[in-house]
N, C-alpha and C positions, 0 to 999 in steps of 0.2 A: 872811375875810368880814366885812362890816359897813360902816359909814359912815366910819370912821377910816382914814386913809392910813398905810401903813408907810414912806412917803417913799423908795421904792426909787431907786437910782441907781448910777453908776459900774459899768457893765456890762462884763464881760470873759468871753471863752470860754477854758476850759482843759479839755483832755481830753473835748471834746464836751459839756461842761456849762456852764451860764451861772452865773457867779459875780457877785454884786452886793452892795451895801450896803443894809441896811434896818433898821428898828426895829419890834419887835413890841409896843411899849408897855410892856414889862417890862424887857428887856435893853438898851435904848438902841440906838445905832447899831453894828451888828456885821456881819461878812461872812456872807452866805447863799449857798447853791448850789441849783440846780434842774436836773432833767432834763426839765422841761416839764410834769410832772404834779404834782398837789397832794401826793400822798404822797412824791414825790421832791423836794420843796422843804423844805429844813431849814437851820437855822443851821449854818454851817461849824464855827465854834468860838466860844465865849463868852469873848473875850479879857479883857474887863474887866467882870465881872458887875455887874448893876444899871445904873441910869441914871447918866450919859448914855451909857455904852458906850465902846467903844474908838475910834470915829470913824476907821475904816480908810480909807486913801487912797494915792495915788501908786502905783497898780498897774502893774507892769511884767512882761509875758510873758517867759518864759525857755524856750527849746527846745520851744515849743508844748505842753509837758506840765506846766509849772510856772508859778507866778505869785508874784512878790515883791510885798510891800506893806508899808506902814508902819501901825502902830496904836499907840494910846496907852493906858497904864494909869496909875492913880492912884499906884501904887507906884514904877514905873520910868520914866514919861514915854514918849517916842517910841521904838519898837523896830521892827526889821526882822523880817518874818515871811515864810514861804514855804508854799505849798500846791500839791497836785496836783489840787485840786477835790473830793476825797473828804471827806465829812462827818467831822469830827474830825481832819483831816489838817493843820490849821494849826500850823506849828512855828515857834517863835521862834528866830531865828538868834543864837546866843550869841557874845559876844566871847570870844576874838579871831578866831573863824572868819570873821566878816565885819565890816568897818569901815564906819561910816556917816559921811559928811561932807556937810554942807549947803552948797550953793553957790547964792547968791541966795535968793529967797523960796520957790521951790517945786521947784527942780531938785535931784535927789539923785544923788550919785555913790557907787557901791558898788565896793569893791575887796577881793579876798581877800588876807588877810595870809599871808605865807609863814612 
């Protein structure tokens, strides 16, 4: 509530919930999830505490119950994350489980290592 915007964007549906990116003025740009109610609208996970936040993006649905995305941290730079849309469920995909390769300016290719 109030006059300031949280700048919501990048909307995705996962497990019947709306996942989006927003800023609450304290944590910077982070992933949020809502079931459509005020009490059911919470930050999914605070990936990079404080401003400017993790600036998550490049969301890709997987099997209709998971969502891959990239987020940035001051310590590690850009990393691949996965969530099922449950608050606190954002998990960083550790190397070598998943490899990340940039192709062009915004296309990402993910491949599992054997």
